[in-house]
VOVEXPA-117235 format. One record per atom (N, C-alpha, C, O): x, y, z; residue number from 0; chain; atom name. Coordinates in Angstrom, 3 decimals. Example, Ala and Ser with C-alpha at 12.3 -4.5 7.8 and 13.67 -1.06 7.14 Angstrom:
BEGIN
+----------+----------+----------+------+-------+--------+
|     east |    north |       up | zalo | vexti | drenlo |
+----------+----------+----------+------+-------+--------+
|   13.190 |   -5.690 |    7.800 |    0 |     A |      N |
|   12.300 |   -4.500 |    7.800 |    0 |     A |     CA |
|   13.200 |   -3.300 |    7.800 |    0 |     A |      C |
|   14.236 |   -3.319 |    8.465 |    0 |     A |      O |
|   12.850 |   -2.250 |    7.080 |    1 |     A |      N |
|   13.670 |   -1.060 |    7.140 |    1 |     A |     CA |
|   12.900 |    0.030 |    7.870 |    1 |     A |      C |
|   13.409 |    1.138 |    8.039 |    1 |     A |      O |
+----------+----------+----------+------+-------+--------+
***
This chain:
BEGIN
+----------+----------+----------+------+-------+--------+
|     east |    north |       up | zalo | vexti | drenlo |
+----------+----------+----------+------+-------+--------+
|  152.293 |  -57.483 |   63.241 |    0 |     A |      N |
|  152.147 |  -58.897 |   63.471 |    0 |     A |     CA |
|  153.154 |  -59.640 |   62.587 |    0 |     A |      C |
|  153.333 |  -59.281 |   61.424 |    0 |     A |      O |
|  153.800 |  -60.652 |   63.117 |    1 |     A |      N |
|  154.759 |  -61.465 |   62.373 |    1 |     A |     CA |
|  154.233 |  -62.896 |   62.306 |    1 |     A |      C |
|  153.826 |  -63.467 |   63.317 |    1 |     A |      O |
|  154.247 |  -63.462 |   61.109 |    2 |     A |      N |
|  153.815 |  -64.837 |   60.895 |    2 |     A |     CA |
|  154.942 |  -65.574 |   60.202 |    2 |     A |      C |
|  155.467 |  -65.101 |   59.194 |    2 |     A |      O |
|  155.322 |  -66.736 |   60.733 |    3 |     A |      N |
|  156.434 |  -67.501 |   60.178 |    3 |     A |     CA |
|  155.897 |  -68.749 |   59.486 |    3 |     A |      C |
|  155.116 |  -69.504 |   60.064 |    3 |     A |      O |
|  156.321 |  -68.956 |   58.251 |    4 |     A |      N |
|  155.996 |  -70.149 |   57.480 |    4 |     A |     CA |
|  157.300 |  -70.922 |   57.333 |    4 |     A |      C |
|  157.993 |  -70.790 |   56.324 |    4 |     A |      O |
|  157.633 |  -71.721 |   58.329 |    5 |     A |      N |
|  158.911 |  -72.414 |   58.397 |    5 |     A |     CA |
|  159.235 |  -73.320 |   57.234 |    5 |     A |      C |
|  160.326 |  -73.214 |   56.674 |    5 |     A |      O |
|  158.318 |  -74.227 |   56.836 |    6 |     A |      N |
|  158.644 |  -75.148 |   55.737 |    6 |     A |     CA |
|  158.972 |  -74.435 |   54.432 |    6 |     A |      C |
|  159.793 |  -74.923 |   53.655 |    6 |     A |      O |
|  158.349 |  -73.297 |   54.179 |    7 |     A |      N |
|  158.614 |  -72.571 |   52.940 |    7 |     A |     CA |
|  159.668 |  -71.490 |   53.124 |    7 |     A |      C |
|  159.996 |  -70.772 |   52.179 |    7 |     A |      O |
|  160.195 |  -71.371 |   54.327 |    8 |     A |      N |
|  161.250 |  -70.407 |   54.652 |    8 |     A |     CA |
|  160.832 |  -68.973 |   54.339 |    8 |     A |      C |
|  161.578 |  -68.210 |   53.725 |    8 |     A |      O |
|  159.602 |  -68.620 |   54.784 |    9 |     A |      N |
|  159.078 |  -67.277 |   54.582 |    9 |     A |     CA |
|  158.626 |  -66.690 |   55.912 |    9 |     A |      C |
|  158.201 |  -67.404 |   56.820 |    9 |     A |      O |
|  158.730 |  -65.385 |   55.997 |   10 |     A |      N |
|  158.223 |  -64.647 |   57.150 |   10 |     A |     CA |
|  157.329 |  -63.540 |   56.616 |   10 |     A |      C |
|  157.715 |  -62.809 |   55.704 |   10 |     A |      O |
|  156.134 |  -63.416 |   57.183 |   11 |     A |      N |
|  155.199 |  -62.373 |   56.783 |   11 |     A |     CA |
|  155.091 |  -61.364 |   57.913 |   11 |     A |      C |
|  154.922 |  -61.740 |   59.073 |   11 |     A |      O |
|  155.187 |  -60.084 |   57.577 |   12 |     A |      N |
|  155.053 |  -59.011 |   58.557 |   12 |     A |     CA |
|  153.871 |  -58.156 |   58.138 |   12 |     A |      C |
|  153.838 |  -57.641 |   57.020 |   12 |     A |      O |
|  152.899 |  -58.003 |   59.032 |   13 |     A |      N |
|  151.730 |  -57.200 |   58.723 |   13 |     A |     CA |
|  151.904 |  -55.816 |   59.342 |   13 |     A |      C |
|  152.116 |  -55.688 |   60.547 |   13 |     A |      O |
|  151.811 |  -54.784 |   58.507 |   14 |     A |      N |
|  151.948 |  -53.406 |   58.958 |   14 |     A |     CA |
|  150.574 |  -52.827 |   59.284 |   14 |     A |      C |
|  149.548 |  -53.340 |   58.838 |   14 |     A |      O |
|  150.572 |  -51.760 |   60.062 |   15 |     A |      N |
|  149.324 |  -51.104 |   60.435 |   15 |     A |     CA |
|  148.655 |  -50.460 |   59.222 |   15 |     A |      C |
|  147.427 |  -50.410 |   59.142 |   15 |     A |      O |
|  149.454 |  -49.971 |   58.282 |   16 |     A |      N |
|  148.883 |  -49.410 |   57.056 |   16 |     A |     CA |
|  149.817 |  -49.695 |   55.882 |   16 |     A |      C |
|  150.987 |  -50.032 |   56.066 |   16 |     A |      O |
|  149.281 |  -49.554 |   54.684 |   17 |     A |      N |
|  150.063 |  -49.904 |   53.498 |   17 |     A |     CA |
|  151.216 |  -48.943 |   53.243 |   17 |     A |      C |
|  152.225 |  -49.335 |   52.657 |   17 |     A |      O |
|  151.084 |  -47.715 |   53.666 |   18 |     A |      N |
|  152.154 |  -46.743 |   53.446 |   18 |     A |     CA |
|  153.442 |  -47.193 |   54.132 |   18 |     A |      C |
|  154.525 |  -47.058 |   53.564 |   18 |     A |      O |
|  153.333 |  -47.724 |   55.345 |   19 |     A |      N |
|  154.524 |  -48.208 |   56.068 |   19 |     A |     CA |
|  155.237 |  -49.304 |   55.284 |   19 |     A |      C |
|  156.465 |  -49.308 |   55.195 |   19 |     A |      O |
|  154.476 |  -50.225 |   54.722 |   20 |     A |      N |
|  155.106 |  -51.326 |   53.993 |   20 |     A |     CA |
|  155.840 |  -50.819 |   52.752 |   20 |     A |      C |
|  156.929 |  -51.302 |   52.441 |   20 |     A |      O |
|  155.256 |  -49.851 |   52.039 |   21 |     A |      N |
|  155.925 |  -49.287 |   50.867 |   21 |     A |     CA |
|  157.202 |  -48.549 |   51.264 |   21 |     A |      C |
|  158.204 |  -48.624 |   50.552 |   21 |     A |      O |
|  157.178 |  -47.844 |   52.382 |   22 |     A |      N |
|  158.369 |  -47.123 |   52.842 |   22 |     A |     CA |
|  159.500 |  -48.100 |   53.130 |   22 |     A |      C |
|  160.650 |  -47.845 |   52.770 |   22 |     A |      O |
|  159.182 |  -49.219 |   53.777 |   23 |     A |      N |
|  160.205 |  -50.221 |   54.094 |   23 |     A |     CA |
|  160.795 |  -50.796 |   52.811 |   23 |     A |      C |
|  162.015 |  -50.902 |   52.686 |   23 |     A |      O |
|  159.949 |  -51.165 |   51.863 |   24 |     A |      N |
|  160.425 |  -51.748 |   50.601 |   24 |     A |     CA |
|  161.315 |  -50.758 |   49.850 |   24 |     A |      C |
|  162.376 |  -51.131 |   49.350 |   24 |     A |      O |
|  160.890 |  -49.518 |   49.772 |   25 |     A |      N |
|  161.685 |  -48.517 |   49.053 |   25 |     A |     CA |
|  162.995 |  -48.205 |   49.770 |   25 |     A |      C |
|  164.012 |  -47.967 |   49.119 |   25 |     A |      O |
|  162.982 |  -48.202 |   51.092 |   26 |     A |      N |
|  164.180 |  -47.885 |   51.865 |   26 |     A |     CA |
|  165.275 |  -48.921 |   51.666 |   26 |     A |      C |
|  166.450 |  -48.571 |   51.558 |   26 |     A |      O |
|  164.901 |  -50.184 |   51.616 |   27 |     A |      N |
|  165.910 |  -51.244 |   51.517 |   27 |     A |     CA |
|  166.069 |  -51.775 |   50.099 |   27 |     A |      C |
|  166.833 |  -52.716 |   49.885 |   27 |     A |      O |
|  165.377 |  -51.204 |   49.137 |   28 |     A |      N |
|  165.462 |  -51.613 |   47.726 |   28 |     A |     CA |
|  165.087 |  -53.072 |   47.500 |   28 |     A |      C |
|  165.560 |  -53.689 |   46.546 |   28 |     A |      O |
|  164.256 |  -53.623 |   48.352 |   29 |     A |      N |
|  163.753 |  -54.980 |   48.150 |   29 |     A |     CA |
|  164.689 |  -56.098 |   48.551 |   29 |     A |      C |
|  164.339 |  -57.269 |   48.408 |   29 |     A |      O |
|  165.873 |  -55.770 |   49.049 |   30 |     A |      N |
|  166.828 |  -56.804 |   49.484 |   30 |     A |     CA |
|  167.511 |  -56.350 |   50.763 |   30 |     A |      C |
|  167.714 |  -55.159 |   50.996 |   30 |     A |      O |
|  167.858 |  -57.328 |   51.582 |   31 |     A |      N |
|  168.582 |  -57.033 |   52.813 |   31 |     A |     CA |
|  169.540 |  -58.200 |   53.083 |   31 |     A |      C |
|  169.263 |  -59.337 |   52.700 |   31 |     A |      O |
|  170.632 |  -57.922 |   53.725 |   32 |     A |      N |
|  171.613 |  -58.965 |   54.031 |   32 |     A |     CA |
|  171.365 |  -59.477 |   55.445 |   32 |     A |      C |
|  171.176 |  -58.695 |   56.376 |   32 |     A |      O |
|  171.369 |  -60.798 |   55.594 |   33 |     A |      N |
|  171.131 |  -61.429 |   56.887 |   33 |     A |     CA |
|  172.364 |  -62.235 |   57.270 |   33 |     A |      C |
|  172.878 |  -63.013 |   56.467 |   33 |     A |      O |
|  172.837 |  -62.047 |   58.500 |   34 |     A |      N |
|  173.995 |  -62.785 |   58.989 |   34 |     A |     CA |
|  173.585 |  -63.926 |   59.906 |   34 |     A |      C |
|  172.928 |  -63.709 |   60.924 |   34 |     A |      O |
|  173.977 |  -65.143 |   59.542 |   35 |     A |      N |
|  173.691 |  -66.316 |   60.368 |   35 |     A |     CA |
|  174.646 |  -66.364 |   61.562 |   35 |     A |      C |
|  175.656 |  -65.660 |   61.584 |   35 |     A |      O |
|  174.322 |  -67.194 |   62.549 |   36 |     A |      N |
|  175.167 |  -67.344 |   63.738 |   36 |     A |     CA |
|  176.573 |  -67.844 |   63.392 |   36 |     A |      C |
|  177.537 |  -67.541 |   64.095 |   36 |     A |      O |
|  176.681 |  -68.617 |   62.295 |   37 |     A |      N |
|  177.980 |  -69.168 |   61.921 |   37 |     A |     CA |
|  178.808 |  -68.192 |   61.070 |   37 |     A |      C |
|  179.893 |  -68.541 |   60.605 |   37 |     A |      O |
|  178.292 |  -66.969 |   60.869 |   38 |     A |      N |
|  179.018 |  -65.962 |   60.120 |   38 |     A |     CA |
|  178.671 |  -65.887 |   58.646 |   38 |     A |      C |
|  179.106 |  -64.973 |   57.945 |   38 |     A |      O |
|  177.889 |  -66.845 |   58.175 |   39 |     A |      N |
|  177.494 |  -66.854 |   56.763 |   39 |     A |     CA |
|  176.504 |  -65.717 |   56.487 |   39 |     A |      C |
|  175.595 |  -65.467 |   57.279 |   39 |     A |      O |
|  176.692 |  -65.039 |   55.364 |   40 |     A |      N |
|  175.794 |  -63.955 |   54.965 |   40 |     A |     CA |
|  174.909 |  -64.405 |   53.815 |   40 |     A |      C |
|  175.376 |  -65.049 |   52.875 |   40 |     A |      O |
|  173.632 |  -64.064 |   53.894 |   41 |     A |      N |
|  172.675 |  -64.390 |   52.839 |   41 |     A |     CA |
|  171.923 |  -63.126 |   52.440 |   41 |     A |      C |
|  171.654 |  -62.261 |   53.274 |   41 |     A |      O |
|  171.592 |  -63.031 |   51.178 |   42 |     A |      N |
|  170.751 |  -61.941 |   50.707 |   42 |     A |     CA |
|  169.300 |  -62.404 |   50.768 |   42 |     A |      C |
|  168.952 |  -63.457 |   50.233 |   42 |     A |      O |
|  168.465 |  -61.615 |   51.417 |   43 |     A |      N |
|  167.058 |  -61.944 |   51.589 |   43 |     A |     CA |
|  166.233 |  -60.981 |   50.749 |   43 |     A |      C |
|  166.402 |  -59.766 |   50.841 |   43 |     A |      O |
|  165.338 |  -61.527 |   49.927 |   44 |     A |      N |
|  164.450 |  -60.698 |   49.112 |   44 |     A |     CA |
|  163.245 |  -60.285 |   49.947 |   44 |     A |      C |
|  162.647 |  -61.112 |   50.635 |   44 |     A |      O |
|  162.894 |  -59.018 |   49.884 |   45 |     A |      N |
|  161.741 |  -58.489 |   50.597 |   45 |     A |     CA |
|  160.739 |  -58.033 |   49.545 |   45 |     A |      C |
|  161.078 |  -57.243 |   48.664 |   45 |     A |      O |
|  159.510 |  -58.526 |   49.632 |   46 |     A |      N |
|  158.499 |  -58.140 |   48.659 |   46 |     A |     CA |
|  157.134 |  -58.043 |   49.322 |   46 |     A |      C |
|  156.909 |  -58.585 |   50.404 |   46 |     A |      O |
|  156.238 |  -57.349 |   48.658 |   47 |     A |      N |
|  154.885 |  -57.210 |   49.156 |   47 |     A |     CA |
|  154.108 |  -58.486 |   48.880 |   47 |     A |      C |
|  154.305 |  -59.129 |   47.848 |   47 |     A |      O |
|  153.236 |  -58.849 |   49.789 |   48 |     A |      N |
|  152.379 |  -60.024 |   49.600 |   48 |     A |     CA |
|  150.986 |  -59.693 |   50.114 |   48 |     A |      C |
|  150.835 |  -59.054 |   51.156 |   48 |     A |      O |
|  149.997 |  -60.119 |   49.397 |   49 |     A |      N |
|  148.635 |  -59.943 |   49.857 |   49 |     A |     CA |
|  148.029 |  -58.581 |   49.574 |   49 |     A |      C |
|  146.896 |  -58.319 |   49.978 |   49 |     A |      O |
|  148.752 |  -57.711 |   48.892 |   50 |     A |      N |
|  148.206 |  -56.404 |   48.551 |   50 |     A |     CA |
|  148.315 |  -56.254 |   47.041 |   50 |     A |      C |
|  149.364 |  -55.884 |   46.514 |   50 |     A |      O |
|  147.221 |  -56.544 |   46.355 |   51 |     A |      N |
|  147.189 |  -56.484 |   44.905 |   51 |     A |     CA |
|  148.156 |  -57.464 |   44.257 |   51 |     A |      C |
|  148.449 |  -57.345 |   43.067 |   51 |     A |      O |
|  148.653 |  -58.421 |   45.014 |   52 |     A |      N |
|  149.522 |  -59.458 |   44.469 |   52 |     A |     CA |
|  148.808 |  -60.784 |   44.689 |   52 |     A |      C |
|  148.351 |  -61.082 |   45.793 |   52 |     A |      O |
|  148.719 |  -61.560 |   43.644 |   53 |     A |      N |
|  148.063 |  -62.854 |   43.759 |   53 |     A |     CA |
|  149.092 |  -63.949 |   43.562 |   53 |     A |      C |
|  149.950 |  -63.864 |   42.684 |   53 |     A |      O |
|  148.997 |  -64.964 |   44.377 |   54 |     A |      N |
|  149.853 |  -66.128 |   44.209 |   54 |     A |     CA |
|  148.964 |  -67.240 |   43.670 |   54 |     A |      C |
|  147.976 |  -67.620 |   44.297 |   54 |     A |      O |
|  149.320 |  -67.744 |   42.527 |   55 |     A |      N |
|  148.532 |  -68.784 |   41.877 |   55 |     A |     CA |
|  149.353 |  -70.051 |   41.774 |   55 |     A |      C |
|  150.536 |  -70.012 |   41.437 |   55 |     A |      O |
|  148.731 |  -71.153 |   42.059 |   56 |     A |      N |
|  149.388 |  -72.437 |   41.920 |   56 |     A |     CA |
|  149.125 |  -72.961 |   40.522 |   56 |     A |      C |
|  147.983 |  -72.983 |   40.064 |   56 |     A |      O |
|  150.167 |  -73.375 |   39.854 |   57 |     A |      N |
|  150.055 |  -73.894 |   38.498 |   57 |     A |     CA |
|  150.452 |  -75.363 |   38.527 |   57 |     A |      C |
|  151.540 |  -75.713 |   38.984 |   57 |     A |      O |
|  149.564 |  -76.216 |   38.038 |   58 |     A |      N |
|  149.810 |  -77.652 |   38.080 |   58 |     A |     CA |
|  149.949 |  -78.204 |   36.666 |   58 |     A |      C |
|  149.517 |  -77.593 |   35.689 |   58 |     A |      O |
|  150.555 |  -79.358 |   36.594 |   59 |     A |      N |
|  150.672 |  -80.130 |   35.350 |   59 |     A |     CA |
|  151.449 |  -79.396 |   34.256 |   59 |     A |      C |
|  151.140 |  -79.537 |   33.073 |   59 |     A |      O |
|  152.436 |  -78.628 |   34.643 |   60 |     A |      N |
|  153.319 |  -77.976 |   33.684 |   60 |     A |     CA |
|  154.722 |  -78.551 |   33.848 |   60 |     A |      C |
|  155.182 |  -78.735 |   34.975 |   60 |     A |      O |
|  155.406 |  -78.835 |   32.749 |   61 |     A |      N |
|  156.770 |  -79.342 |   32.896 |   61 |     A |     CA |
|  157.682 |  -78.251 |   33.474 |   61 |     A |      C |
|  157.468 |  -77.067 |   33.212 |   61 |     A |      O |
|  158.683 |  -78.636 |   34.248 |   62 |     A |      N |
|  159.552 |  -77.656 |   34.891 |   62 |     A |     CA |
|  160.346 |  -76.793 |   33.913 |   62 |     A |      C |
|  160.830 |  -75.728 |   34.296 |   62 |     A |      O |
|  160.491 |  -77.227 |   32.662 |   63 |     A |      N |
|  161.274 |  -76.435 |   31.717 |   63 |     A |     CA |
|  160.487 |  -75.280 |   31.097 |   63 |     A |      C |
|  161.046 |  -74.522 |   30.304 |   63 |     A |      O |
|  159.202 |  -75.127 |   31.438 |   64 |     A |      N |
|  158.428 |  -73.984 |   30.943 |   64 |     A |     CA |
|  158.998 |  -72.720 |   31.590 |   64 |     A |      C |
|  159.053 |  -72.634 |   32.817 |   64 |     A |      O |
|  159.421 |  -71.741 |   30.790 |   65 |     A |      N |
|  160.028 |  -70.531 |   31.349 |   65 |     A |     CA |
|  159.037 |  -69.723 |   32.188 |   65 |     A |      C |
|  157.848 |  -69.662 |   31.876 |   65 |     A |      O |
|  159.542 |  -69.105 |   33.254 |   66 |     A |      N |
|  158.716 |  -68.274 |   34.127 |   66 |     A |     CA |
|  158.063 |  -67.142 |   33.328 |   66 |     A |      C |
|  156.913 |  -66.780 |   33.575 |   66 |     A |      O |
|  158.795 |  -66.601 |   32.387 |   67 |     A |      N |
|  158.270 |  -65.486 |   31.581 |   67 |     A |     CA |
|  157.020 |  -65.902 |   30.798 |   67 |     A |      C |
|  156.074 |  -65.122 |   30.684 |   67 |     A |      O |
|  157.013 |  -67.107 |   30.268 |   68 |     A |      N |
|  155.850 |  -67.601 |   29.523 |   68 |     A |     CA |
|  154.625 |  -67.671 |   30.420 |   68 |     A |      C |
|  153.534 |  -67.257 |   30.026 |   68 |     A |      O |
|  154.803 |  -68.187 |   31.609 |   69 |     A |      N |
|  153.692 |  -68.289 |   32.561 |   69 |     A |     CA |
|  153.221 |  -66.897 |   32.969 |   69 |     A |      C |
|  152.021 |  -66.627 |   32.993 |   69 |     A |      O |
|  154.162 |  -66.015 |   33.288 |   70 |     A |      N |
|  153.810 |  -64.651 |   33.698 |   70 |     A |     CA |
|  153.040 |  -63.925 |   32.604 |   70 |     A |      C |
|  152.020 |  -63.290 |   32.874 |   70 |     A |      O |
|  153.525 |  -64.017 |   31.372 |   71 |     A |      N |
|  152.858 |  -63.345 |   30.255 |   71 |     A |     CA |
|  151.456 |  -63.901 |   30.023 |   71 |     A |      C |
|  150.521 |  -63.148 |   29.750 |   71 |     A |      O |
|  151.314 |  -65.216 |   30.134 |   72 |     A |      N |
|  150.005 |  -65.835 |   29.936 |   72 |     A |     CA |
|  149.022 |  -65.399 |   31.015 |   72 |     A |      C |
|  147.870 |  -65.088 |   30.715 |   72 |     A |      O |
|  149.468 |  -65.374 |   32.269 |   73 |     A |      N |
|  148.572 |  -64.965 |   33.357 |   73 |     A |     CA |
|  148.243 |  -63.490 |   33.296 |   73 |     A |      C |
|  147.154 |  -63.096 |   33.715 |   73 |     A |      O |
|  149.138 |  -62.658 |   32.792 |   74 |     A |      N |
|  148.853 |  -61.223 |   32.711 |   74 |     A |     CA |
|  147.707 |  -60.946 |   31.746 |   74 |     A |      C |
|  146.991 |  -59.959 |   31.911 |   74 |     A |      O |
|  147.526 |  -61.787 |   30.759 |   75 |     A |      N |
|  146.406 |  -61.631 |   29.825 |   75 |     A |     CA |
|  145.099 |  -61.978 |   30.527 |   75 |     A |      C |
|  144.090 |  -61.299 |   30.337 |   75 |     A |      O |
|  145.117 |  -63.027 |   31.332 |   76 |     A |      N |
|  143.914 |  -63.499 |   32.031 |   76 |     A |     CA |
|  143.477 |  -62.518 |   33.100 |   76 |     A |      C |
|  142.286 |  -62.229 |   33.216 |   76 |     A |      O |
|  144.410 |  -61.996 |   33.884 |   77 |     A |      N |
|  144.046 |  -61.134 |   35.007 |   77 |     A |     CA |
|  143.934 |  -59.723 |   34.528 |   77 |     A |      C |
|  143.634 |  -58.826 |   35.316 |   77 |     A |      O |
+----------+----------+----------+------+-------+--------+
***
């Protein structure tokens, strides 16, 4: 199943089992090159979502807070 989240520029692909998704990620090393109709090439990151990965929304933090600080803080909580 393919689900497109246009405003966030994401595409979700649901596999029949988790083994298939891991094989795809390992085969392409998490990145793939995509060619636009105008000839422009972009690198697309491929990652697992929804399987032992949580997406948390963080509010009221200034944008200059480093990602590492947030990641380290959440790793203690979870």
